[in-house]
Residue, then its C-alpha position, 0 to 999 in steps of 0.5 A: m569903161e561906161a556903166t551899162l543900162r542894166q547896172l543903172a537900172a539895177y541900182a535905181a531899183v535898189a535905191r528907190a526900194a531901199s531893199f535888195t529883196a524888194a528890188a529883186e522881186e520888182l525886176h524878177v531877178s535874183q538878189s545875188s545878180l542884183s548885188r553883183a550889178v550894184a557892186d560892179l557899178e560902185r567899182l566902176l565909179g570908185a565910190r560907195l553908193l549904198e550903206r548896207d546892214t542886215r536890215n537897211v539900205q541907205l544912200t550915201a551922198a554919192g548914191a543920191e546923185a547916182l540915183r538922180v543920174a541913173e533914173r534920168i538915163v533909164n527913163a530916157h531909154r524907156a521913153g526912147m524905146q516907146d517912141l521907137r515902138r510907136f514908129l515901127l507900128g506906124e503910130s508916129g513919125a511922118v508921111a510925105v505925099a507928093t501930089l497935084p494941087s487939085v488932089a491936095a486941095v480936094l481929095l486928100p483933106q478928108v483922108i488926112s482927117a480920118f487918118r489923123a483921127q486914128r494916128p494923131r502922132v503922125a504928121v502928114h507933109i503935102m508937097d504939091g506941084l506939077e506932074r514932073s516935079v511930083l514924080g521927081r519927089v518920089l524918085s529922089g526919096d523926098a516923098d514916100f509916094a505920089i498921087t498924080t498922073v503918070g505920063e510915061p510908065s517907068d520901071q522905077l515906079e510902081q503904079r496903083p490906079l486910084v481915081r478917074d477924073r472926067f474932063v468937062a467943058v468950062l464956058p462963060p454963062d452967056h455962051p451958046f454952048a451953056e444951054a447944051p446938055e453936052v459939048a463935043w471937043a470939035d465944038l471947043a476947037g472952033e472957039p477961042f481956047l484958054a489953055v493950061g500951061r504946057d508943064s501941066s498934065v491937063r495940057r498934055l491930055t487936052d492936046a491929046a484929045f484934040a489930036q484924037i479928032d484931028a483938030h487943033a485948038a490954038p490957045a487964045a491965052e494960056a496960064s499956069s494957074v487953073a484959077t487964072v484960066g477960070g477968071l479968063v473964062a468968067a470974063g468971056l475971053g474964051v472956053s476951056a476944058l478941065p478935069a472935074l477935080v480942079l473945078p473947086l480951084m477955079g475961084a469965084g468967077p461965074v462959069v458953066t460946065r458941061p460934059l465933054v464928049e466925042p471922045d470921052v476923056d478921063r484923067r487917071l490919077d495913080i498912086a506912084l511909089r518908087a519900086q523896091r523901096t522900103r517905106p515907113l510903116a506910117a506911109d503904108r498905113f496912109l495907103e491902107m486908109l486910101d484903099e479903104f476909102r476906095q473900097e467903101g466908095r466914099d463920096l467924090p466930087a461930081g465927075v470924079s470916080w474911084a478907079 
């Protein structure tokens, strides 16, 4: 048999106060129930913990050691319950967000800063990657939700539109199109085209845009990194088409961007959640913060708009 938390808390209160009367008032219980709890603990331990007379309560040597252990256990229980309460209120724990690199680097920092100011005990874990791996993180349960493009709708996912990301032409500074107010997709199709790798959502959307106008842009080169594509454009090796949110990831090379038209192409970024899954409350609080940013129309980079 083990001592109960109630017995330990009762004994600790009596031992600290050196009085059954004062301890009973502190715990809001009757003296008789307090006496029973202490007596039960003494029988369980097989040792006298308190010396009692009509006026005084004194600790025995066993009682002093029992007080040390009882306070440690009671305090640990109290602290643990406080931690649990904070977690259940969304005030502690962690939020795991799977997302595209451009969202992680450009869109999320200001949201995380505002969120952490309100909930400093909540850690935010960012898992950045390409569309397929990001969605896989949500479906496997590694991430609480994702912010990404979603190629094919799935009954395993719930989608909430977040932002729209306008495609622009990315050109060397001395390119003839750099002086134009806007560039058509058909114009890009006739130029050496620098493509993002096939695993990227950007590549899927650029291929779809060229197909929409019945054009084919054979890549002069392709790279998995947006920064690499930017470097190739800056070196004058060709042109590209990228969504506005990725432009800050292109590096320091000089490039010119122009609106892309005929057709206008947006990349829609959604919040993707695994359907019928209970999330930690901290994750829901983060989603509420994102929705506040959207409702308030917080500033976004040029070419990016709230959905």
